[in-house]
C-alpha positions in Angstrom: 91.2 75.9 95.6 93.6 74.5 98.1 91.3 73.5 100.8 89.6 69.4 99.9 86.5 68.9 98.4 84.7 68.1 101.7 85.1 71.8 103.0 84.2 73.2 99.3 81.1 71.5 99.5 80.4 72.9 103.2 81.3 76.7 101.9 78.8 76.2 98.8 76.8 73.3 98.1 73.3 73.1 100.0 73.4 71.0 103.0 69.9 69.4 102.1 71.6 67.1 99.6 73.3 64.0 101.4 76.2 62.2 100.0 77.3 58.5 100.9 80.9 59.5 100.9 83.6 62.5 101.2 85.8 60.8 98.6 86.6 62.6 95.2 86.3 61.2 92.7 88.6 62.3 89.3 87.5 59.4 86.5 85.7 56.2 85.7 85.7 53.6 83.0 83.9 50.2 82.9 82.7 48.9 86.7 85.5 51.6 88.4 86.1 54.9 89.9 89.3 56.4 90.4 89.7 59.3 93.3 91.5 62.1 93.5 94.2 60.2 95.7 94.7 57.2 93.1 92.6 54.5 94.6 90.4 52.5 92.3 86.8 51.6 94.0 84.3 49.2 92.3 81.6 51.1 91.5 78.7 48.9 92.5 76.4 52.0 93.4 75.7 52.9 89.7 74.9 56.6 90.4 71.6 54.9 92.3 71.0 52.5 89.7 71.5 54.9 86.7 75.0 54.0 85.0 74.1 50.1 83.8 76.6 49.7 80.9 79.3 51.3 83.8 81.4 54.0 83.1 82.2 56.1 79.6 80.7 53.2 77.9 82.2 53.4 74.2 79.2 53.5 72.0 77.0 56.2 74.2 80.3 58.0 74.5 80.6 58.4 70.7 76.9 59.6 70.2 77.4 62.0 72.8 80.0 63.3 71.0 78.8 63.4 67.6 75.5 65.0 68.8 77.8 67.5 70.9 79.6 68.7 67.7 76.2 69.3 65.8 73.8 71.3 68.7 73.3 71.2 72.3 69.8 72.6 72.7 67.0 73.8 70.3 63.8 73.0 72.7 60.3 72.7 71.6 61.4 75.4 68.8 62.6 73.1 66.2 61.9 69.5 65.3 65.3 67.3 65.5 66.1 63.4 65.1 67.6 62.3 68.2 64.4 62.7 69.7 62.3 61.0 67.2 65.4 58.1 67.5 65.4 58.0 71.4 61.5 57.1 70.9 61.8 54.4 68.2 64.7 52.8 70.3 62.2 53.0 73.1 59.5 51.3 71.3 61.4 48.7 70.4 61.6 47.5 73.9 59.0 48.4 75.9 55.4 46.1 76.4 53.5 46.6 73.7 50.9 48.7 74.9 53.5 51.4 74.8 53.9 53.3 71.6 54.3 56.9 72.0 56.4 58.9 74.8 57.2 62.1 76.2 60.6 63.0 77.3 61.8 64.9 80.4 64.5 65.7 82.8 64.3 63.1 85.5 62.4 60.5 87.2 60.4 62.8 89.5 59.2 64.8 86.4 57.8 61.9 84.7 55.7 60.9 87.7 54.4 64.3 87.6 53.2 63.9 84.1 52.2 60.8 84.3 49.9 61.6 86.9 48.9 64.7 85.0 48.0 62.6 82.1 46.1 60.0 84.2 43.8 63.2 85.5 43.5 65.0 82.6 42.2 62.0 80.4 40.0 60.3 82.8 38.6 63.4 84.3 39.1 62.0 87.9 41.5 63.3 90.5 42.4 60.2 93.3 45.3 58.7 92.8 46.1 55.2 94.8 50.0 55.0 95.5 51.3 52.2 97.7 53.3 51.9 100.7 57.0 51.9 100.9 56.9 53.4 97.4 60.0 56.4 96.2 58.1 58.0 93.2 60.5 61.4 93.8 61.2 64.3 95.8 58.9 67.3 93.8 55.9 68.5 95.7 53.7 66.0 93.6 55.6 63.2 93.4 56.6 63.4 97.3 53.1 63.1 97.9 53.1 59.3 96.5 56.2 58.8 98.3 56.3 56.8 101.3 59.5 54.9 101.5 60.4 57.1 104.3 58.5 59.7 106.2 61.2 62.3 107.0 60.7 62.8 102.9 57.4 64.0 103.2 58.1 66.1 106.5 57.9 69.5 106.4 56.2 69.7 103.1 52.4 69.4 103.9 49.8 70.1 102.8 50.9 67.6 100.2 48.8 67.2 96.8 45.1 65.9 97.3 43.5 62.9 96.6 46.2 60.6 97.3 45.3 57.7 99.4 48.0 55.1 100.1 47.5 51.3 100.5 50.1 48.7 101.9 52.5 46.7 99.4 53.2 43.2 100.2 56.1 43.0 102.1 56.8 39.3 103.3 59.5 39.2 105.3 59.2 42.5 107.5 55.3 41.3 108.0 56.9 37.5 109.1 54.2 35.9 106.2 54.6 34.2 102.6 54.7 35.7 99.7 51.1 34.4 98.8 50.1 35.4 102.7 51.4 39.1 102.1 50.0 39.4 98.9 46.5 38.5 100.1 47.4 40.7 103.3 48.0 43.8 100.9 44.8 43.3 98.5 42.5 42.8 101.4 43.2 46.6 102.4 43.3 47.6 99.3 40.0 46.1 99.0 38.6 47.8 102.4 40.1 51.4 101.5 37.8 51.2 98.0 34.9 50.1 100.6 35.6 52.8 103.0 37.9 55.8 101.7 37.6 56.3 97.9 35.3 54.5 95.4 36.7 53.0 92.1 34.6 55.6 90.2 36.5 58.4 91.4 40.7 56.5 90.8 42.7 58.6 88.4 45.2 55.7 88.3 47.2 53.3 90.6 50.8 54.1 90.7 53.6 51.6 91.5 57.1 50.1 91.2 56.9 46.3 90.4 59.7 46.3 92.5 60.2 48.6 95.3 63.3 50.5 95.0 64.0 52.6 98.2 61.3 51.0 100.1 63.5 47.8 100.7 63.5 46.0 97.0 60.5 44.3 97.5 59.2 42.7 94.5 55.4 43.2 93.9 54.7 39.4 92.9 53.2 38.2 90.4 49.4 37.9 92.0 49.7 41.3 93.2 50.3 43.1 89.6 47.7 40.7 88.1 45.4 41.5 90.8 46.1 45.1 90.2 45.5 44.9 86.5 42.1 43.5 87.2 40.8 46.3 89.4 42.4 48.8 86.9 40.2 47.2 83.7 37.1 46.6 86.3 36.7 50.0 87.5 38.4 52.3 84.4 41.6 53.3 86.1 44.8 53.7 84.7 47.5 51.5 85.7 50.7 53.1 85.8 54.0 51.2 86.4 57.1 53.1 88.2 59.8 51.5 86.3 62.3 54.7 86.8 64.7 52.3 89.0 63.6 48.7 87.5 63.8 49.6 83.6 66.4 49.3 81.3 67.4 45.8 82.0 67.7 46.0 85.8 65.5 43.0 86.8 66.6 40.8 83.8 64.2 41.9 81.2 64.2 45.2 79.8 61.3 45.9 81.7 59.8 44.3 84.9 56.3 44.4 83.5 57.9 42.5 80.9 58.5 39.8 83.3 55.4 39.7 85.1 53.8 39.6 81.9 51.4 42.7 82.8 50.5 45.7 80.5 51.2 48.9 81.6 48.6 51.7 81.0 51.5 54.2 81.7 55.4 53.3 81.8 57.2 55.7 84.1 61.1 55.8 82.6 64.4 57.2 84.2 67.6 56.6 85.6 69.4 54.4 83.5 67.6 55.5 80.3 70.3 57.0 79.1 73.5 56.0 81.4 73.8 59.0 83.3 72.4 62.0 81.2 69.9 63.3 82.8 66.5 62.2 80.9 63.2 60.4 81.4 60.0 59.2 79.5 56.0 58.9 80.0 55.0 56.2 77.9 51.4 55.3 76.9 49.8 53.8 74.1 48.8 56.6 71.1 45.4 56.7 71.8 45.9 57.4 75.5 48.7 60.2 74.7 46.6 61.9 71.7 44.0 62.9 74.3 46.7 64.6 76.4 45.7 68.7 74.6 48.9 70.5 73.2 50.5 72.8 75.4 48.7 70.7 78.7 52.5 69.9 79.4 56.0 70.6 78.5 59.4 70.5 79.6 62.3 73.1 78.3 65.3 70.9 78.7 63.0 67.2 78.5 64.1 65.7 75.5 67.7 67.4 75.3 69.1 66.5 72.1 72.9 65.2 73.4 70.8 63.1 76.4 68.3 61.7 73.5 71.6 60.4 71.6 72.9 59.2 74.4 69.9 57.1 75.0 69.6 56.0 71.6 72.8 54.5 71.7 72.4 52.9 75.6 69.4 50.9 74.4 71.3 49.9 71.1 74.2 48.8 73.2 72.1 47.0 76.0 70.5 44.9 73.3 73.9 42.7 73.9 73.7 43.1 77.6 70.1 42.1 78.7 70.4 39.1 78.0 73.2 37.8 80.2 71.4 39.7 83.3 69.9 36.3 84.3 73.2 34.2 84.3 74.6 36.9 86.0 71.5 37.5 88.7 71.9 33.7 89.3 75.1 33.4 90.2 75.1 36.5 92.9 71.9 35.1 94.1 73.8 32.1 94.5 76.7 33.6 96.5 74.5 35.8 98.5 72.3 32.8 99.3 75.6 31.3 100.7 76.3 33.9 102.7 73.2 34.1 104.3 73.8 30.7 105.4 77.0 31.8 107.0 75.9 34.9 108.4 73.3 35.4 110.8 73.4 39.3 110.2 71.6 38.4 106.9 68.0 38.1 107.8 66.8 38.3 104.0 68.2 38.3 100.2 65.4 39.0 97.7 64.9 41.3 94.4 65.0 40.3 91.0 67.9 40.3 88.3 70.9 42.8 89.7 68.5 44.3 92.0 69.1 42.3 95.2 68.4 43.5 98.1 70.0 41.8 101.6 68.7 43.0 104.5 70.8 42.8 107.6 69.1 42.5 111.0 70.0 41.7 114.5 67.7 39.4 117.5 64.5 38.4 116.3 64.3 40.5 112.6 65.2 43.8 114.1 66.2 45.8 111.7 69.9 46.5 112.3 71.2 50.2 110.1 74.4 49.5 112.3 75.2 46.6 110.6 75.1 48.4 107.0 77.2 51.1 108.5 79.6 48.9 109.4 79.8 46.6 106.0 79.6 50.1 104.0 82.3 51.7 105.7 84.4 48.3 105.3 83.7 47.9 101.5 84.7 51.6 100.9 87.9 51.3 103.0 88.6 47.9 100.4 87.5 49.3 97.2 83.8 49.5 96.5 80.8 51.5 97.0 77.2 50.0 98.0 74.6 51.9 98.6 71.7 51.3 101.4 67.7 51.6 101.6 64.2 50.8 103.3 63.0 52.9 105.9 65.9 51.8 108.6 68.4 52.1 105.8 69.8 48.0 106.9 69.5 47.3 103.3 72.3 46.4 100.7 71.0 47.3 97.5 73.3 45.4 95.3 73.1 46.9 91.8 76.4 46.5 89.8 76.6 47.2 86.2 74.9 45.1 84.0 77.7 44.1 81.9 79.7 43.3 84.9 81.8 40.3 84.6 81.6 37.3 87.1 85.3 37.8 88.2 84.2 41.5 89.6 80.5 40.0 90.8 82.7 37.6 93.2 84.9 40.5 94.2 82.4 42.4 95.1 80.7 40.0 97.0 83.8 38.5 98.8 84.2 42.2 100.2 80.5 42.0 101.8 81.4 38.5 103.0 84.6 39.9 104.8 82.7 42.8 105.9 80.0 40.6 107.6 82.1 38.6 109.3 84.5 41.7 110.6 80.8 43.0 112.0 80.1 39.6 113.4 83.1 39.1 115.5 
């Protein structure tokens, strides 16, 4: 027990999991974490966009404790109130097309469930995913994930009848959003002409703002076009809001921002502010076509996790309305930094899901710049994460209840880090 945490990890924890730091955390509160050596860190990683309310939010903590004192787990044997309460809270905030729910443990599991649902009720097998999307790493989910080729490396053959088509990446393509959208839709049209007929497609699976792939917003026109194609051909539109949901992009869900109707909504990450839970949402009409027993989950909808989810939604009602103002402040600051630092090539995103792409000459991705900024941030008391296929993009995902002062503190650290790197 006298060995440090890194040595203990190497001795017993599978190395397949990568870690962003060697720092041992012992406690957290609000936007802050405290390490074993007593040093405090501003946590703008939020457990990979999970802790939307920061650490130990009081109402959620109280709900967990209350349920912990009652019972922990009853599986699919008995009926229990926390499951229904969590679903009722979700129905209050999800798009109008969503009014019934299935609960799982993780985003990947919810994606798997959404695809099984689509295939079962449509009688079709093909799934169309979009290049750069991240939908999880289980065998089914990784078949739809193309944010990085390494996630798929060594696991072939993957799930069949999956077709991948481009997602609009304006900055990386050197195009405007309008032209990038036109290019992506043209490629989709060609795919439907040359590779798979629309009548064979069960669902389009899309993130409205790509996460791991580089924090690219889909844009209104692209999402409207997907909805129109789905309506024309009887295809289900599965919108994966695992990372973008629960206020992260400035409204409860990005589908609401774009005013796009999902047939199936995939939820996870921030749903229970750190406890393992996910959900597949759809209409009653659709979910009543999913035969009893054709899908399930032993731990999905655990009573403690559901109690946390209900309390998380209740707490977010006071938080989500303030996200647009915080977002405007953060974007203004980052645009100022872009003018001051040639290393910043692009700033994009929605709400408090902001991507800052770091580049070298000629828009060349600069992963070494992100590594330097991340290291500087840790040394100066802040955690940030990267994303994108080249891992050159800062993903700025602070807690949604972050203060303006904390926002400025974090952005100031990034400013100083870039100044230090560019010397």
